[in-house]
C-alpha positions in Angstrom: -55.4 7.2 17.9 -55.2 8.8 14.4 -53.1 12.0 14.2 -54.8 15.1 12.8 -54.2 15.9 9.1 -50.9 17.8 8.7 -49.5 16.2 11.8 -48.6 12.9 10.2 -45.1 11.6 11.1 -42.5 12.5 8.5 -39.7 10.1 7.7 -36.5 10.4 5.8 -37.0 9.1 2.3 -33.6 7.5 2.2 -33.1 5.8 5.6 -36.5 6.0 7.2 -35.7 7.9 10.4 -38.2 10.5 11.7 -37.6 14.0 10.4 -39.0 17.4 11.3 -37.5 19.6 8.6 -36.7 19.3 4.8 -33.2 19.3 3.3 -32.6 20.1 -0.3 -36.4 20.5 -0.5 -37.1 16.9 0.3 -38.0 14.9 3.5 -34.6 13.6 4.3 -32.5 13.6 7.5 -29.5 15.9 8.1 -27.1 12.9 7.9 -28.3 11.7 4.5 -28.4 15.2 3.2 -24.8 15.8 4.4 -23.7 12.5 2.9 -25.2 13.3 -0.5 -23.6 16.8 -0.5 -20.1 15.4 0.5 -20.4 12.7 -2.2 -21.3 15.3 -4.9 -18.6 17.6 -3.9 -15.9 14.9 -3.8 -17.0 13.3 -7.1 -16.4 9.9 -5.5 -17.8 6.7 -7.0 -18.6 3.9 -4.5 -18.9 0.1 -5.1 -21.9 -1.8 -3.8 -21.0 -4.0 -0.8 -23.2 -6.8 -1.9 -22.7 -6.3 -5.6 -26.4 -6.3 -6.6 -27.1 -2.6 -5.6 -30.1 -3.7 -3.5 -28.8 -3.0 0.0 -31.1 -1.8 2.8 -30.4 1.7 4.0 -30.6 1.7 7.8 -29.2 4.7 9.7 -28.4 2.6 12.8 -26.1 0.4 10.7 -22.7 2.1 10.9 -21.5 0.2 7.8 -24.4 1.0 5.5 -23.5 0.6 1.8 -22.5 4.0 0.5 -23.3 3.1 -3.2 -26.9 2.1 -2.4 -27.3 5.1 -0.1 -26.2 7.5 -2.8 -28.4 5.8 -5.4 -31.3 6.1 -3.1 -30.7 9.8 -2.7 -30.7 10.3 -6.5 -33.8 8.1 -6.9 -35.9 10.1 -4.5 -34.9 13.3 -6.2 -32.2 15.0 -4.2 -30.4 17.6 -6.1 -27.4 19.6 -5.0 -27.1 22.9 -6.9 -24.2 24.5 -5.0 -20.7 25.0 -6.4 -18.8 21.8 -7.1 -15.0 21.5 -6.8 -13.0 22.2 -9.9 -11.2 19.1 -11.1 -7.6 20.4 -11.3 -5.0 18.5 -13.2 -3.7 16.1 -10.6 -0.1 15.2 -9.7 -1.0 11.7 -11.1 -1.2 13.2 -14.6 2.4 14.3 -14.5 4.1 11.5 -12.6 5.4 9.0 -15.1 5.5 6.1 -12.6 2.0 6.5 -11.2 0.7 3.6 -13.3 -2.6 1.9 -13.0 -2.2 -1.7 -14.1 0.2 -4.4 -13.0 -0.2 -6.0 -16.4 0.7 -2.7 -18.1 3.8 -2.4 -16.0 5.0 -5.9 -16.9 4.3 -5.3 -20.6 5.9 -1.8 -20.5 9.1 -3.1 -18.8 9.6 -6.1 -21.1 9.2 -4.1 -24.3 12.4 -3.6 -26.3 12.5 0.2 -25.9 12.0 0.1 -22.2 14.4 -2.8 -21.7 17.2 -0.9 -23.2 16.4 2.2 -21.1 16.3 0.3 -17.9 19.6 -1.4 -18.7 21.2 2.0 -19.1 19.8 3.1 -15.7 20.4 -0.3 -14.1 23.4 -2.0 -15.8 22.8 -5.4 -14.3 23.3 -7.7 -17.2 25.3 -10.7 -16.1 28.5 -10.1 -14.3 30.2 -13.4 -13.9 32.2 -12.7 -10.8 29.3 -11.0 -9.0 27.6 -12.8 -6.1 23.8 -12.7 -5.7 24.0 -10.5 -2.6 26.2 -8.0 -4.5 23.7 -8.0 -7.3 20.7 -7.5 -5.0 22.5 -4.7 -3.2 23.4 -2.9 -6.4 19.9 -3.2 -7.9 18.3 -2.1 -4.7 20.5 1.0 -4.6 19.6 1.8 -8.3 15.9 1.3 -7.5 16.1 3.7 -4.5 17.8 6.4 -6.6 15.2 6.2 -9.3 12.4 6.4 -6.7 14.1 9.4 -5.1 14.0 11.3 -8.4 10.3 10.5 -9.0 9.4 11.3 -5.4 11.0 14.7 -5.6 8.8 15.3 -8.7 5.7 14.3 -6.8 6.6 16.5 -3.8 7.3 19.5 -6.1 3.7 19.3 -7.3 2.2 18.8 -3.9 0.5 21.9 -2.4 1.1 20.7 1.2 4.8 19.9 1.8 5.8 19.7 5.4 9.4 19.1 6.3 10.1 16.9 9.4 13.0 18.1 11.6 16.0 15.9 10.8 19.7 16.7 11.3 21.0 15.6 8.0 18.2 14.7 5.5 15.2 16.2 3.9 12.3 14.1 5.0 8.6 15.1 4.4 5.4 14.3 6.2 3.1 11.9 4.3 -0.5 12.6 3.5 -3.0 10.3 1.8 -2.3 11.6 -1.8 1.5 11.5 -1.6 1.4 8.1 0.0 -0.7 6.6 -2.8 1.4 8.2 -5.5 4.8 7.3 -4.0 3.5 3.7 -3.5 2.7 3.5 -7.2 6.3 4.6 -7.9 7.5 2.0 -5.4 5.6 -0.8 -7.2 6.9 0.1 -10.6 10.5 0.4 -9.5 10.3 -2.8 -7.3 9.2 -4.6 -10.4 12.4 -3.5 -12.1 14.4 -4.6 -9.0 12.4 -7.9 -9.0 13.4 -8.6 -12.6 17.1 -7.5 -12.4 18.0 -8.8 -9.0 16.6 -12.3 -9.7 17.3 -13.0 -13.5 16.4 -16.7 -13.1 12.7 -15.6 -12.8 12.8 -14.8 -16.5 12.2 -18.5 -17.2 8.7 -18.2 -15.6 5.6 -17.3 -17.7 3.7 -14.0 -17.2 1.0 -15.6 -14.9 3.7 -17.1 -12.6 5.7 -13.9 -12.4 2.5 -11.9 -11.8 1.5 -14.2 -8.9 5.0 -14.2 -7.4 5.3 -10.4 -7.6 1.9 -9.9 -6.0 2.9 -12.1 -3.0 6.3 -10.3 -2.8 5.5 -6.5 -3.0 3.8 -6.2 0.5 6.6 -8.2 2.2 9.3 -6.1 0.4 7.5 -2.9 1.5 7.3 -4.0 5.1 11.0 -4.9 5.3 12.2 -1.8 3.6 10.0 0.5 5.7 11.2 -0.9 9.0 14.9 -1.1 7.9 14.8 2.5 6.4 13.2 3.8 9.6 16.1 2.4 11.6 18.6 3.9 9.2 17.0 7.3 9.2 15.7 7.7 12.7 17.8 5.2 14.7 14.8 3.6 16.3 11.0 3.8 16.1 9.7 6.6 18.2 7.3 8.9 16.3 8.1 8.6 12.6 8.0 5.6 10.3 9.4 5.8 6.8 6.7 5.1 4.2 9.0 5.7 1.2 12.4 7.1 0.3 11.6 10.7 1.2 8.3 10.5 3.1 7.5 9.4 6.6 4.3 8.8 8.6 3.7 10.6 11.9 2.3 8.1 14.4 1.0 11.0 16.5 -1.0 12.6 13.7 -3.3 9.9 12.5 -5.7 12.2 10.7 -3.1 12.6 7.9 -3.2 8.9 7.2 -6.5 9.2 5.3 -8.0 11.5 2.6 -10.4 14.1 3.9 -13.5 12.2 2.8 -12.2 8.7 3.6 -14.3 6.8 6.1 -17.2 9.2 6.1 -19.2 8.8 9.3 -17.0 5.8 10.3 -13.8 7.8 10.0 -12.8 7.3 13.6 -13.5 3.6 13.5 -11.3 3.3 10.4 -8.5 5.2 12.0 -8.7 3.0 15.1 -8.4 -0.1 13.0 -5.4 1.3 11.2 -3.7 2.1 14.5 -4.5 -1.4 15.8 -3.0 -3.1 12.8 0.1 -0.9 12.9 0.7 -1.7 16.6 0.3 -5.4 15.9 2.9 -5.2 13.0 5.3 -3.2 15.2 4.9 -5.8 18.0 5.7 -8.6 15.6 8.7 -7.1 13.8 10.4 -4.5 15.9 11.7 -6.7 18.8 13.2 -9.1 16.3 14.8 -6.2 14.2 16.2 -4.7 17.3 17.6 -8.0 18.4 19.1 -9.0 15.1 20.7 -5.6 14.2 21.1 -6.8 10.6 23.8 -5.5 8.3 23.2 -4.2 4.8 24.2 -7.6 3.4 21.8 -9.4 5.7 19.1 -6.9 4.6 19.7 -7.8 1.0 19.5 -11.5 1.9 16.2 -10.9 3.6 14.8 -9.2 0.5 15.5 -12.5 -1.3 14.4 -14.9 1.4 10.9 -13.4 1.7 10.6 -14.0 -2.1 11.2 -17.7 -1.4 8.3 -17.9 1.0 5.6 -18.9 -1.5 1.9 -19.0 -0.4 0.5 -22.5 -1.2 -2.8 -20.9 -2.2 -1.1 -19.4 -5.3 -1.1 -22.9 -6.8 2.1 -22.5 -8.7 3.7 -25.3 -10.8 6.6 -27.3 -9.5 9.2 -25.6 -11.7 8.4 -22.3 -10.0 9.3 -23.8 -6.6 12.5 -25.2 -8.2 13.6 -21.7 -9.5 12.8 -20.1 -6.1 14.7 -22.8 -4.2 17.7 -22.1 -6.5 17.6 -18.5 -5.4 17.3 -19.5 -1.8 20.3 -21.8 -2.0 22.4 -19.2 -3.7 21.6 -16.6 -1.0 22.3 -19.0 1.9 25.6 -20.0 0.3 26.6 -16.4 -0.2 25.6 -15.6 3.4 27.8 -18.3 4.7 30.8 -16.9 2.8 29.9 -13.4 4.1 29.8 -14.6 7.7 33.0 -16.5 7.5 35.2 -14.3 5.2 33.9 -10.8 5.8 32.7 -11.0 9.5 35.2 -13.6 10.6 32.6 -15.7 12.3 33.2 -19.4 12.9 29.8 -19.9 14.5 27.1 -17.8 12.6 24.1 -19.9 13.7 22.7 -17.1 15.9 22.8 -14.4 13.1 21.4 -16.8 10.6 18.7 -17.9 13.1 17.7 -14.3 13.7 17.4 -13.7 10.0 15.2 -16.8 9.4 13.0 -15.7 12.4 12.7 -12.3 10.8 11.7 -14.0 7.6 9.0 -15.9 9.4 7.7 -12.8 11.1 7.4 -10.9 7.8 5.4 -13.8 6.4 3.1 -13.6 9.5 2.7 -9.8 9.1 1.9 -10.3 5.4 -1.0 -12.6 6.3 -2.3 -10.0 8.8 -2.0 -7.3 6.1 -4.0 -9.2 3.6 -6.8 -9.6 6.1 -6.5 -6.0 7.1 -6.7 -4.8 3.4 -9.7 -7.0 2.6 -11.6 -5.6 5.6 -10.8 -2.0 4.6 -11.9 -2.4 1.0 -15.1 -4.2 1.8 -16.2 -2.5 5.0 -14.8 1.0 4.5 -14.6 1.1 0.6 -11.0 2.3 1.0 -8.7 2.4 -2.1 -11.6 1.5 -4.4 -10.5 4.2 -6.9 -6.8 3.1 -6.7 -6.7 0.5 -9.5 -3.1 -0.7 -9.1 -3.4 -1.1 -5.3 -6.7 -3.0 -5.7 -5.1 -5.3 -8.3 -2.1 -6.1 -6.2 -4.0 -7.0 -3.0 
């Protein structure tokens, strides 16, 4: 039966669902109108999931391509004429270490001017009597202090600074923006640590160092986060250290993401983050609690995870030779530490715990790589963070 004129069913011009009212003067549903307004207000740019910008826009699909949905809104003539947010100068403009390109960081840190500067801040040029674990410990401490200075600068420019109750230290609650900025600082300073703590890596070419560092940074961050959490909080209860001065509240998950992140799928995104975090804690925490590693063993672990190279990186044999040299030096130094400093005649249990931790970190890193790929492709997370996208 044909409907009378004027009673024809109206459909959203973007996703095709039935509509009974206009939004922005066009036949579009409330969901598409809200999505368009949010995107205009935030100024976000999305990447097309398929890459060809021809995705179907189906409302029932909870993972609809946001780039193609926005393009469709523009194509049918949606216009938002309300006030837009003023783009204020961001903290990123003023934070020296918030860099965008891994290649830029490598180039910057190997130039003559910056080399002399870093040597002044981190005087690690060869000390003949120094062991590898002493060098790693010293360079790690230098790195932490440089990060602390830059994190203070970031926090000073942050509108929302929330101190977490702690008896002896100033620890701040993380939000999405400060987490990204402090992680950029961590990457830059870990690269200095990477170069100074392991000088034999200087024999590798840029591509080899690039691949090795990319496989290292996530593992370094995991170990440091869990170890620092134990140092600051004693054990994991509510807070996890995400950087030198910033911690994540496990009971306040909404702060883990930017206000616009996830869109209509925000709760699904948060659930996936919680699930990944719980899996990582399950893999690492029991072993960390059992091992009760000392500072020296922590420094050794920072080196041992470097020596776990992913075969998919397709590195040349001489890279494996350099890395095996680092591993041998660390294990020899550990043996001396166990015998001379700890007075152990049988250190097989402590060394076994450390190697098990090393294996657990490698397993967690594999899970992280899958987790990150899923979040960038399904949820478009971190698409605007060039350095993070380049690393992972």
